[in-house]
OpenMM code with the backbone's topology and positions (N, CA, C; nanometers):
from openmm import Vec3, app, unit

residues = "MET LYS MET PRO LYS LYS TRP ASN ALA SER THR ARG VAL ARG LEU ILE GLY LEU TRP ALA SER LEU ILE ALA VAL ALA ALA LEU SER THR THR VAL LEU SER GLY ASN PRO SER ALA GLY PHE GLY ARG SER ILE THR ARG ASP GLU GLN VAL PHE LEU LEU LEU ILE ALA ALA LEU LEU CYS ALA LEU GLN LEU ILE ALA TYR LEU ILE GLN ARG ARG ARG THR PRO GLN ARG ALA THR GLY PRO LEU HIS PRO PRO ARG ARG ALA ARG GLU THR ASN LEU ARG GLU VAL TYR GLU PHE ARG ASN HIS ILE SER ASP SER".split()
positions = [
    Vec3(9.6313, 9.3146, 10.7433),
    Vec3(9.7497, 9.3326, 10.6784),
    Vec3(9.7856, 9.4776, 10.6878),
    Vec3(9.9289, 9.5022, 10.7336),
    Vec3(9.9661, 9.6111, 10.7732),
    Vec3(10.0086, 9.7078, 10.6369),
    Vec3(9.9662, 9.8205, 10.6149),
    Vec3(10.0278, 9.9136, 10.5019),
    Vec3(10.1273, 10.0012, 10.5199),
    Vec3(10.2305, 9.9899, 10.4114),
    Vec3(10.3521, 10.0537, 10.4623),
    Vec3(10.3035, 10.1926, 10.4668),
    Vec3(10.3707, 10.2870, 10.5221),
    Vec3(10.3406, 10.4144, 10.5621),
    Vec3(10.4139, 10.4816, 10.4273),
    Vec3(10.4909, 10.4570, 10.3580),
    Vec3(10.5519, 10.5329, 10.2352),
    Vec3(10.4759, 10.5289, 10.1000),
    Vec3(10.3603, 10.4403, 10.1103),
    Vec3(10.2686, 10.4354, 9.9939),
    Vec3(10.1972, 10.5624, 9.9996),
    Vec3(10.1845, 10.5877, 9.8659),
    Vec3(10.0828, 10.7107, 9.8338),
    Vec3(9.9477, 10.6789, 9.8425),
    Vec3(9.8888, 10.7818, 9.8271),
    Vec3(9.7321, 10.7792, 9.8331),
    Vec3(9.6697, 10.6977, 9.7484),
    Vec3(9.6926, 10.7089, 9.6239),
    Vec3(9.6311, 10.6183, 9.5012),
    Vec3(9.6565, 10.4795, 9.5269),
    Vec3(9.7675, 10.4583, 9.5792),
    Vec3(9.7996, 10.2831, 9.6069),
    Vec3(9.7136, 10.2402, 9.7168),
    Vec3(9.7154, 10.3203, 9.8349),
    Vec3(9.6224, 10.2842, 9.9238),
    Vec3(9.4842, 10.2796, 9.8883),
    Vec3(9.4268, 10.3631, 9.8195),
    Vec3(9.2697, 10.3447, 9.7774),
    Vec3(9.2868, 10.2364, 9.6796),
    Vec3(9.3591, 10.1835, 9.5936),
    Vec3(9.3359, 10.0827, 9.5019),
    Vec3(9.3447, 9.9448, 9.5789),
    Vec3(9.4465, 9.9283, 9.6861),
    Vec3(9.4448, 9.8326, 9.7790),
    Vec3(9.3075, 9.8226, 9.8574),
    Vec3(9.2751, 9.9161, 9.9194),
    Vec3(9.1398, 9.9303, 9.9967),
    Vec3(9.0286, 9.8753, 9.8829),
    Vec3(9.0091, 9.9224, 9.7586),
    Vec3(8.9274, 9.8722, 9.6772),
    Vec3(8.9132, 9.7256, 9.6269),
    Vec3(9.0632, 9.6845, 9.6021),
    Vec3(9.1008, 9.5350, 9.5670),
    Vec3(9.0323, 9.4527, 9.6994),
    Vec3(9.0340, 9.4931, 9.8148),
    Vec3(8.9940, 9.4014, 9.9371),
    Vec3(8.8326, 9.4270, 9.9636),
    Vec3(8.7980, 9.5295, 9.9334),
    Vec3(8.6347, 9.5425, 9.9322),
    Vec3(8.5651, 9.4680, 9.8318),
    Vec3(8.6382, 9.4409, 9.6905),
    Vec3(8.5961, 9.3747, 9.5962),
    Vec3(8.6170, 9.2025, 9.6532),
    Vec3(8.6977, 9.2060, 9.7003),
    Vec3(8.7297, 9.0588, 9.7453),
    Vec3(8.6127, 9.0187, 9.8136),
    Vec3(8.6003, 9.1065, 9.9140),
    Vec3(8.4697, 9.0943, 10.0360),
    Vec3(8.3436, 9.0550, 9.9604),
    Vec3(8.2899, 9.1352, 9.8692),
    Vec3(8.1955, 9.1405, 9.7732),
    Vec3(8.1662, 9.0021, 9.7226),
    Vec3(8.2716, 8.9469, 9.6602),
    Vec3(8.2739, 8.8253, 9.5717),
    Vec3(8.2519, 8.7305, 9.6804),
    Vec3(8.3291, 8.7213, 9.7996),
    Vec3(8.2982, 8.6106, 9.8876),
    Vec3(8.1589, 8.6218, 9.9413),
    Vec3(8.1143, 8.7257, 9.9482),
    Vec3(7.9499, 8.7493, 10.0110),
    Vec3(7.8803, 8.6854, 9.9113),
    Vec3(7.8758, 8.7291, 9.7885),
    Vec3(7.7849, 8.6772, 9.6798),
    Vec3(7.8073, 8.5596, 9.6576),
    Vec3(7.9227, 8.4788, 9.6767),
    Vec3(7.9370, 8.3416, 9.6636),
    Vec3(7.8740, 8.2714, 9.7605),
    Vec3(7.8722, 8.3315, 9.8946),
    Vec3(7.8032, 8.2489, 10.0003),
    Vec3(7.6503, 8.2439, 9.9593),
    Vec3(7.6144, 8.3501, 9.9101),
    Vec3(7.4753, 8.3843, 9.9079),
    Vec3(7.4208, 8.3041, 9.7992),
    Vec3(7.4875, 8.2867, 9.6666),
    Vec3(7.4574, 8.1751, 9.5786),
    Vec3(7.4701, 8.0324, 9.6054),
    Vec3(7.5932, 8.0230, 9.6768),
    Vec3(7.5896, 7.8544, 9.7179),
    Vec3(7.4956, 7.8279, 9.8265),
    Vec3(7.4437, 7.9054, 9.9058),
    Vec3(7.3196, 7.8879, 10.0004),
    Vec3(7.1999, 7.8757, 9.9433),
    Vec3(7.2002, 7.9371, 9.8370),
    Vec3(7.0569, 7.9489, 9.7704),
    Vec3(6.9506, 8.0328, 9.8312),
    Vec3(7.0146, 8.1467, 9.8864),
    Vec3(6.9423, 8.2338, 9.9850),
    Vec3(6.8664, 8.3267, 9.8549),
    Vec3(6.7300, 8.3319, 9.8663),
    Vec3(6.6595, 8.4331, 9.7475),
    Vec3(6.6476, 8.5685, 9.8329),
    Vec3(6.6614, 8.5822, 9.9465),
    Vec3(6.6282, 8.7057, 9.9962),
    Vec3(6.7325, 8.8088, 9.9703),
    Vec3(6.6692, 8.9416, 9.9152),
    Vec3(6.7490, 9.0326, 9.8951),
    Vec3(6.7503, 9.1278, 9.9962),
    Vec3(6.6806, 9.1324, 10.1096),
    Vec3(6.6598, 9.2143, 10.2236),
    Vec3(6.5359, 9.3085, 10.1700),
    Vec3(6.4816, 9.3735, 10.2887),
    Vec3(6.3617, 9.4569, 10.2995),
    Vec3(6.2516, 9.3865, 10.2290),
    Vec3(6.2244, 9.2722, 10.2243),
    Vec3(6.1160, 9.1630, 10.1817),
    Vec3(6.1079, 9.1595, 10.0370),
    Vec3(6.2434, 9.1847, 9.9953),
    Vec3(6.2322, 9.1678, 9.8352),
    Vec3(6.3080, 9.0356, 9.8239),
    Vec3(6.3000, 8.9483, 9.7171),
    Vec3(6.3571, 8.8514, 9.6739),
    Vec3(6.4182, 8.8641, 9.5307),
    Vec3(6.5222, 8.7708, 9.5014),
    Vec3(6.6024, 8.7593, 9.3930),
    Vec3(6.6181, 8.6350, 9.3477),
    Vec3(6.6170, 8.6188, 9.1917),
    Vec3(6.6081, 8.4843, 9.1282),
    Vec3(6.7564, 8.4495, 9.1524),
    Vec3(6.7886, 8.3100, 9.1153),
    Vec3(6.9154, 8.2538, 9.1255),
    Vec3(6.9737, 8.3136, 8.9841),
    Vec3(6.9076, 8.3359, 8.8930),
    Vec3(6.9907, 8.3958, 8.7431),
    Vec3(7.0504, 8.5253, 8.7860),
    Vec3(6.9708, 8.6151, 8.8593),
    Vec3(7.0256, 8.7470, 8.9006),
    Vec3(7.1356, 8.7243, 9.0012),
    Vec3(7.1276, 8.6399, 9.0702),
    Vec3(7.2295, 8.6383, 9.1904),
    Vec3(7.3778, 8.6020, 9.1261),
    Vec3(7.3419, 8.4724, 9.0076),
    Vec3(7.4576, 8.4853, 8.9484),
    Vec3(7.5521, 8.5823, 8.8437),
    Vec3(7.4344, 8.6426, 8.7891),
    Vec3(7.4641, 8.7539, 8.7215),
    Vec3(7.5467, 8.8744, 8.8134),
    Vec3(7.5119, 8.8807, 8.9331),
    Vec3(7.5727, 8.9850, 9.0111),
    Vec3(7.7043, 8.9369, 9.0597),
    Vec3(7.7115, 8.8005, 9.0802),
    Vec3(7.8573, 8.7383, 9.1365),
    Vec3(7.9340, 8.7531, 9.0005),
    Vec3(7.8989, 8.7441, 8.8915),
    Vec3(8.0068, 8.7441, 8.7677),
    Vec3(8.0343, 8.8842, 8.7592),
    Vec3(7.9412, 8.9923, 8.7902),
    Vec3(7.9788, 9.1404, 8.7932),
    Vec3(8.0889, 9.1672, 8.8863),
    Vec3(8.0506, 9.1023, 9.0063),
    Vec3(8.1580, 9.1548, 9.1124),
    Vec3(8.2790, 9.0805, 9.1168),
    Vec3(8.2903, 8.9526, 9.0438),
    Vec3(8.4147, 8.8910, 8.9739),
    Vec3(8.5041, 8.9861, 8.9085),
    Vec3(8.4295, 9.0237, 8.8102),
    Vec3(8.4758, 9.1008, 8.6894),
    Vec3(8.5407, 9.2278, 8.7530),
    Vec3(8.4687, 9.2902, 8.8391),
    Vec3(8.5147, 9.4121, 8.9105),
    Vec3(8.6430, 9.4016, 8.9886),
    Vec3(8.6237, 9.2791, 9.0483),
    Vec3(8.7719, 9.2625, 9.1470),
    Vec3(8.8717, 9.2299, 9.0601),
    Vec3(8.8455, 9.1506, 8.9501),
    Vec3(8.9686, 9.1361, 8.8444),
    Vec3(9.0198, 9.2841, 8.8114),
    Vec3(8.9398, 9.3854, 8.7553),
    Vec3(8.9681, 9.4941, 8.7209),
    Vec3(9.0345, 9.5822, 8.8051),
    Vec3(9.0022, 9.5518, 8.9526),
    Vec3(9.0680, 9.6370, 9.0690),
    Vec3(9.1782, 9.5860, 9.0745),
    Vec3(9.2089, 9.4184, 9.0779),
    Vec3(9.3234, 9.3731, 9.0690),
    Vec3(9.4240, 9.4210, 8.9631),
    Vec3(9.4036, 9.4054, 8.8585),
    Vec3(9.4905, 9.4873, 8.7468),
    Vec3(9.5282, 9.6421, 8.7775),
    Vec3(9.4157, 9.7097, 8.8169),
    Vec3(9.4702, 9.8508, 8.8404),
    Vec3(9.5484, 9.8644, 8.9328),
    Vec3(9.5526, 9.7664, 9.0597),
    Vec3(9.6387, 9.7890, 9.1649),
    Vec3(9.7701, 9.7417, 9.1361),
    Vec3(9.8061, 9.6265, 9.0539),
    Vec3(9.9318, 9.5862, 8.9949),
    Vec3(9.9871, 9.6943, 8.8989),
    Vec3(9.9016, 9.7485, 8.8150),
    Vec3(9.9603, 9.8481, 8.7323),
    Vec3(9.9982, 9.9891, 8.8252),
    Vec3(9.9282, 10.0172, 8.9071),
    Vec3(9.9738, 10.1337, 9.0002),
    Vec3(10.0901, 10.0876, 9.0860),
    Vec3(10.1077, 9.9777, 9.1009),
    Vec3(10.2259, 9.9288, 9.2023),
    Vec3(10.3558, 9.9097, 9.1252),
    Vec3(10.3419, 9.8806, 8.9932),
    Vec3(10.4314, 9.8558, 8.9075),
    Vec3(10.5225, 9.9984, 8.8605),
    Vec3(10.4179, 10.1154, 8.8465),
    Vec3(10.4387, 10.2383, 8.8178),
    Vec3(10.4920, 10.3193, 8.9294),
    Vec3(10.4801, 10.2938, 9.0505),
    Vec3(10.5187, 10.3478, 9.1465),
    Vec3(10.6584, 10.3200, 9.1742),
    Vec3(10.7678, 10.4180, 9.1938),
    Vec3(10.9161, 10.3821, 9.2020),
    Vec3(10.9260, 10.3185, 9.3152),
    Vec3(11.0102, 10.2017, 9.3448),
    Vec3(11.0277, 10.1672, 9.4753),
    Vec3(11.1699, 10.1532, 9.4908),
    Vec3(11.2078, 10.2030, 9.6532),
    Vec3(11.3268, 10.2524, 9.6647),
    Vec3(11.4110, 10.1007, 9.7053),
    Vec3(11.5225, 10.1240, 9.6585),
    Vec3(11.6100, 9.9947, 9.6531),
    Vec3(11.6538, 9.9791, 9.7803),
    Vec3(11.6492, 9.8647, 9.8331),
    Vec3(11.7061, 9.8478, 9.9688),
    Vec3(11.8181, 9.7153, 9.9909),
    Vec3(11.8869, 9.7042, 10.0814),
    Vec3(11.9629, 9.5939, 10.0882),
    Vec3(12.1066, 9.6151, 10.1081),
    Vec3(12.2057, 9.5210, 10.1077),
    Vec3(12.3396, 9.5461, 10.1359),
    Vec3(12.4101, 9.6302, 10.0219),
    Vec3(12.3739, 9.6345, 9.9048),
    Vec3(12.4475, 9.7025, 9.8026),
    Vec3(12.4058, 9.8449, 9.8042),
    Vec3(12.3008, 9.8840, 9.8664),
    Vec3(12.2178, 10.0161, 9.8783),
    Vec3(12.2546, 10.0827, 9.9811),
    Vec3(12.3170, 10.1928, 9.9923),
    Vec3(12.3238, 10.2931, 10.1183),
    Vec3(12.2119, 10.3565, 10.1534),
    Vec3(12.2010, 10.3810, 10.2837),
    Vec3(12.0773, 10.4586, 10.3344),
    Vec3(12.0535, 10.5603, 10.2568),
    Vec3(11.9199, 10.6141, 10.2411),
    Vec3(11.8904, 10.7328, 10.1704),
    Vec3(11.9519, 10.8473, 10.2227),
    Vec3(11.9805, 10.8881, 10.3521),
    Vec3(12.0668, 10.9762, 10.4132),
    Vec3(12.1979, 11.0305, 10.3320),
    Vec3(12.2589, 10.8929, 10.3412),
    Vec3(12.3822, 10.9027, 10.2499),
    Vec3(12.3864, 10.9502, 10.1492),
    Vec3(12.2963, 10.8942, 10.0339),
    Vec3(12.3015, 10.9383, 9.9122),
    Vec3(12.2666, 11.0658, 9.9043),
    Vec3(12.1837, 11.1495, 9.9774),
    Vec3(12.1457, 11.2563, 9.9641),
    Vec3(12.2353, 11.3522, 10.0102),
    Vec3(12.3284, 11.3306, 10.1059),
    Vec3(12.3995, 11.4353, 10.1760),
    Vec3(12.5607, 11.4108, 10.1190),
    Vec3(12.6055, 11.2885, 10.0925),
    Vec3(12.7542, 11.2925, 10.0387),
    Vec3(12.7684, 11.1854, 9.9804),
    Vec3(12.8264, 11.2148, 9.8635),
    Vec3(12.8381, 11.1070, 9.7780),
    Vec3(12.9828, 11.0229, 9.7979),
    Vec3(13.0662, 11.1294, 9.8344),
    Vec3(13.1770, 11.0288, 9.8856),
    Vec3(13.1621, 10.9116, 9.9738),
    Vec3(13.0660, 10.9346, 10.0671),
    Vec3(13.0428, 10.8179, 10.1759),
    Vec3(12.9876, 10.7165, 10.1102),
    Vec3(12.9008, 10.7419, 10.0036),
    Vec3(12.8381, 10.6402, 9.9418),
    Vec3(12.9382, 10.5451, 9.8536),
    Vec3(13.0379, 10.6193, 9.7819),
    Vec3(13.1201, 10.5444, 9.7120),
    Vec3(13.2112, 10.4481, 9.8011),
    Vec3(13.2516, 10.4953, 9.9178),
    Vec3(13.3241, 10.4345, 10.0116),
    Vec3(13.2546, 10.3104, 10.0728),
    Vec3(13.1032, 10.3375, 10.0881),
    Vec3(13.0184, 10.2233, 10.1288),
    Vec3(13.0403, 10.1255, 10.0400),
    Vec3(12.9964, 10.1541, 9.9036),
    Vec3(13.0144, 10.0362, 9.8073),
    Vec3(13.1226, 9.9945, 9.7841),
    Vec3(13.2290, 10.0529, 9.7749),
    Vec3(13.3855, 10.0065, 9.7965),
    Vec3(13.3866, 9.8929, 9.8898),
    Vec3(13.3627, 9.9299, 10.0225),
    Vec3(13.3634, 9.8575, 10.1399),
    Vec3(13.2708, 9.7076, 10.1013),
    Vec3(13.1598, 9.7419, 10.0702),
    Vec3(13.0720, 9.6046, 10.0453),
    Vec3(13.1646, 9.5161, 9.9014),
    Vec3(13.2060, 9.5782, 9.8156),
    Vec3(13.2850, 9.5077, 9.7069),
    Vec3(13.4275, 9.4436, 9.7736),
    Vec3(13.4769, 9.4979, 9.8620),
    Vec3(13.6037, 9.4509, 9.9277),
    Vec3(13.5839, 9.3191, 10.0062),
    Vec3(13.4609, 9.3091, 10.0640),
    Vec3(13.4288, 9.2041, 10.1520),
    Vec3(13.3841, 9.0678, 10.1045),
] * unit.nanometer
topology = app.Topology()
chain = topology.addChain("A")
for resn in residues:
    res = topology.addResidue(resn, chain)
    for name in ("N", "CA", "C"):
        topology.addAtom(name, app.Element.getBySymbol(name[0]), res)
């Protein structure tokens, strides 16, 4: 998924955190479903501990999703479409903006 260039840093960080959480939930789900008790480095983990870690990862993923959606809602989105003139026109010459809107409404 390609990220738009206009997003601010906090929105990008939240999106990256959301993707990382989704990957962690997928990895832990695979481990629980396969019944693999190996935790690496010669250690093992019980099934109850695996399920507990999976639930914590799912909770953190849900929190990341909520934080991302809140951040996205608070970030002002630039209006686009045929009813909105390009940004340069809005910033430089209001007369051109009104002519543009009148032209669209006449059509």
